[in-house]
Each structure stands twice: as C-alpha cells, then as structure tokens.
N, C-alpha and C positions, 0 to 999 in steps of 0.2 A: 472406503473413504472418498475415492475419486467420484463415485456415483453420488454420494451425499453432497459433495461440493458442487457438482453439476446441478443438483436439485435446488440448492440455495441460490446459485447464480441465475437459474431459470426463474425462480420466484422473484428475485430482485428485478430481473428484466421485465416481468409481467407487471410488477407494481410500478415500475418507472413508466411503462407504456400507458397504463390505465388513466392517470391524470392527464397525460397528453391527449389521449383519445377523447376524454370528457371535455377538455378545453376546446378541441377542434369541433366537437359536436355542438357546444354552446356557441362558438363563433358563427356557425352556419345556421343557427336556430332562428326562426323556423324555416325549413326548406320545403315544407308542404303544409296543407291546411291543418289548423288546430281545432280540435273539438272542444267546445265549452259546454259542459253538462250543467243544466239548470234544474233545480228541484221545484220550479214553479211552472204553472200551466201557461200555455200560449195566451196572450192577451191580458195576462194578470199585470198588476202594478209593477212587480219585479221584472217581468218579461219585457215590458215596454222599455224600461230604462237599460236593461242589460243589452238589448239589441242596439241601442245607441252607442254603447261602449264597444260592443263587438264590431260594429260597422267601422268605427275609427281604428280599432286594433288591426283590422284587415288592411287598412291603408298604411299604418305604421310598419307592419310586418312585411307587407308585400305578398302576403299569403292570406287566404280566407280564414276568418275566425267564424266557425260554424256553431250556432247555438243549438243544442240538443235538449229539448224539453222532456224531462222524465219525472212528472209529478206523481204523487201517490205515497201512501203509507207514511205520511208526515215528513216526507223528505228522505226516507230510508232507501227507496228504490234508486234514487239518483246517487245517494251516498255510496251504496254498494257498487254501482256501476263505475263510479269514479275511482273508488278505492281499488277495484280489481284491474284497473287499466295499467298498461305498461308505464313505469315512471320515467318517461323520456321527454316530457314536456308537451306532447302532442294530444294529450287529453287532460284538460284542466277542469276544475269544478268551481261553480259560482253559487255556493250555498247562502241561504238567508240566515239571519240571526237564529231562527227557530231550529236550525239543524244543530246549533251549539247549545241552545237553551231549550231543552226538551225533557219531558218526563222520563226518567229511567224505566226501562222495561216496557214502554208503550210501543216501541218500534225497534227492530233490529238495527244495529249500526248507529243508533242515536242514544244520547247526544254525542256529537263528534268531540273527540279529545285531541287537542293539538299540543305539541307536535307529534304525538303518537300516531295518529291516523292520517294526517295530511301536513304538508309543509306550507305555511302561509306565504303568499306572494305579495298581496297588497289589498288595500281598502278600495271598494267600489262606490263608496258613498252611502249616505243614509237619508231618510226622510221621515218626518213625524207622521203619525197616523191621524186621519181625519175621522171624527164621528159624524157619519152621514146618514140622513133619515129619508125615507120615502115620503113624498108629499101627502099621501093618503092617511098618514099617521096623525097629521093635524097639529104638529108642534113646530115652533120656529126657533127655539133656543134650547140650550142644554138644560137649564133649570126647568123648562117646560117638560122636557123628556123625562127628567128625573122624577118630577111630580107625577107624571102619567104612569111611570113604572111603579111608583109606590102605591098608586091607586089600584093598579092591575098587576100585582106581582106574578112573575113567571109567564105572562101572556105575550110580552113583546119579544120577538125573536130577532137575533142578529146572526149574520152569516160569518163563519170563520173558515179559514183555509186549512182546517184540520185540528185535532185535539193536540194541545201543547204548542201550537204555532203562535206567533206573536199576536195575531188577531184574537185568538182565544185568551192568551195571557192578558192582553189589554182589556178584553171584556170582563175578565175576572177581577182585574184591578179596579175597573170602573164600578162594578157591583160592590166591591168591598169598600171603596172610598165613599160612594154615594149612598150606601145602605139600601140598595135595590136588588131585585131578583129579575134576571133576564133569562131567556131560553136560547142556548147556544145550538146552532145548526151547522154541522161541519160540511164543507164542500171540497171535493177533490178537483173540481174543474176550475177553481180560481174565482177571481172577482167577477168575471163575465157572467157566470151562472148565478152568483149572488145578486147582481144587479137585475138580471132577468126576473128573478123571484121577488125582488123588491118592487119592480114595476108591475108584477103580476099580483101584488097584494098578499104574498105569502111570507115575506120577510120584512121586518120594520126598519132595520138599520144595518149598517156595516161599519167596520173599523178598518180602514185601509189607507195607504198613502195615496196622494193625489193623482199619480200617474194612472192608477187603476180606475178612478172614478171621473177623470177629467171630461171624457166625452159625455157621460150621463149628466154631469153638472152643467156643462155648456148647453145641453139640450133641455135643461129644466126638468129632467126626469127624477133627480134626487137633490137634496139640499144639505150642504155641509153645515153642521151646527157649531163645531169647535175643532181645534187642532191640538194635538197632544204634544206640543212643544212648550217650553217654559216661557218663550216670548213669541209674539205674533210673527208669522212668516211674512217677509217683505213683499212677496208677490200676492199675498192674500191678506191685506191689512184690515179688511172688514170682518174677517173670521176670527172670533175671540178664541183664546186658548182655553183648554179644559182647566188649566191652573187658575184661571180667573174665577172659576166656580169651585174647584177643588184644589186648593193651594198645594203646589209641589208636584202635581200630576204630570207625568211625562212618559211617552212611549214612542220610541224612534226605531223604525225598521232599518236595518243595514245589511249590506252584502259584502262579501270578500271574495277574492280569487285565491284558490289554493291548488296545490299539486299533490298527486299521490305520494305517500311517504316513500322516500328513497330517490326522488328526483334530484339529479345533481344540482348542487347549490349554484353553480355557474348559470344554469338554465333558469333557476328561480330568480336570480338577480337580474338576468336579462329580461325576463318577463315583467319583473317589477319596473324596470326602466321604461319599457314600452307602455305599461299601464300609467305610470306617472306622466308620461308625455301626452297620453290621451286625456286623462282627467284634468290636466292643467290647461288644455286648449280652451281658449275663450268661448268659442262657439259651442263646444260640448258643455261647458259649465252653464252657458246661457240656456241651452235646451233642457238640461236637467233641472235648472232652477225653476223652470216653468211648472215643474211637477213638485216643487217644494223641497227638492233634494239639495244637499250640501256636500261638497267633496272636501277631502282632506288628504294631503300627501302623507303616506306612511311607507316606511321600509318594511321588509319582511319581519324584522324584529319588533318594530312598532305594532304591526298587525297582530302578531302573536300576543303581545301584552294587552292590546285592546280587546281581543276576543276573551282572554282569560278574565279581564276585569268585568266585562259584560256578563259573563257566566256567574260571577260572584254577586253582581247587582240583582239579577233576576232569581237567584236561588230561593229567597224567601217566598216569592209568589209561586214557584214550582212546588215548594213544600206545602203551601196552603192548598193548591189544587190536588196534590197527592193525598191529602187528608179528606178531601170531599168525597162522600160516598157516591 
C-alpha cells in the first residue's frame, strides 16, 4: 500500500513539474537558431518572400532563422523532414498551399492533414498567380493566348512546380474554363528553371506569383498577360485580371508556418506572436506588396480554419485531375 502511495505521489510530482518545464522552455524560446524548412527551391517565388520574413524573424527573436530548402516529390521530402523533427520549436515548416491541396497517393506524406500532422502557427501571406508568356510566343493578351491554344491544342507548354502543385492546379483550371488544351511540364528546380526554358524557346508560359518572375519581367524577358485575382493588384494596375476574360477565375498561392505535431502550445503561441510582429511591420508589408503579396493577421486557430477551408475549395479541381488519364 505504501509503495502504491509513493508511486501516486511521484506521478503527481512529475505531472506538476512538466507544465512548469514547458512554460520555462517557452519563456526562453528561442535560445538558439531556428530551422525553417521550405518545400520550395532556392530562387523560387516562395523562397524569395520566405527569406524576407525569415530575415525579420531573426531580428525579432535575436536568434537566426535559417531557411532550409528541401524541394522535390511535390513537397513530400520537406514534409517528411519537418514531421520527423523534434517538436521543440527549433524546426518549423513553411509549406505552400500545394502541400495541403495535393492529389492523394501521388506522394507520401501528402496532402498534409492538420492538426493531425502539424500544429498551425500562423499565416505567411499570399499572392495571386500571374499568367506570364515568353515574347517569342507572339501574344500580348490572355484572349490572344486562348485563341492560339485553341488553334494549336496541346502544343503550348507551361512550366509547373510539380504534379498537383498550385501552378498545375491553376493550369488545369485555366484549361477547363477556357476550353483549351496545354502541355504541362513539371519542374523540380522551381521558377528559375522554368524561366530559363521560356527564354530558351522550350516553354511558352508559366503561372506563378510575381516574386518569382519579377526579375525576368523587369528585364523584358517575359510578359505578364493577366493576374489570377478577382480585382487588379494595386502595384500592377495595367495587368488585367483573368476574371476579366473568364469571370470568377481566381488562384492565389499562400504559405503558412507550422510546427511538428506535439510542439508545446506555449511555443506555438510565442512563435505566432513573433510572426504577427514581422508581418505587421510597415517595411516588410511594403517589400512583400512589391511582389503582389497581401498579409493578414491570423492566430493559430484562424490559420487552422483557413487551411481547412482552402482544402474544401480546391477539392473539385483535385477530383477532376484525378479522373484525367
């Protein structure tokens, strides 16, 4: 009996210590560099903007936020690495929409299910995709592109960042709404490789956010035809929306910050507070706006609801792709 009582007392003591230890850990967080795993390639549209956020997180934390690029397998490689990390807040994951909106069975670990697989921390912002064409194609408007695609079905190729990724989903949506047939070419190396092949005459167009194509546009190497937002983007008033040609068309890429399942809530909340401080800074918002991105403050609970709603929104397109032979 005495031994049983001692065991109960010991268990109670352990349970009373654990919350205190977790609280102390959160108060000191972070006390050394934090790894931010990204499923996007270096130099890609997502990578450019994520590094802006990581740079400011380093300042807020007083510890370096290190971006680790692990592209490939449609985002599954990065998802696996992040999920396998110790849930202590020192390895976080910056997945794109496509990690949550993915074709089941196409890649291990995808689509990500929250909160089962990861604990949402916060929203990193989003940006509409631009339909961008190589000058050698000889079109200057989206209606021109659609007309050419109807004339030459299956001949115009577009670069996508992998099967089931947002660039692919948007290409499928464009084909469905416009009644055209394009050739999808997947790239594991991100937008940089796509742009090189566009300038080399191998790929006709790409569908990506402005951060990935900004340099090529400024150099006159590619031409944005339309933006997939419901309203024209303030920083690009002369670029028409796809919806002006195909009513209701919209495709916005977004990213979130998540932690491995099991990460203490106190650390999740502290990371969210740091992220909100970063994304509300006027200079950060101005830099991201140059790429057509818009930020929105979200709590971990808001982020969870947002992700689940986006999964419902894209489900019909995924089902359509899944039926395609």
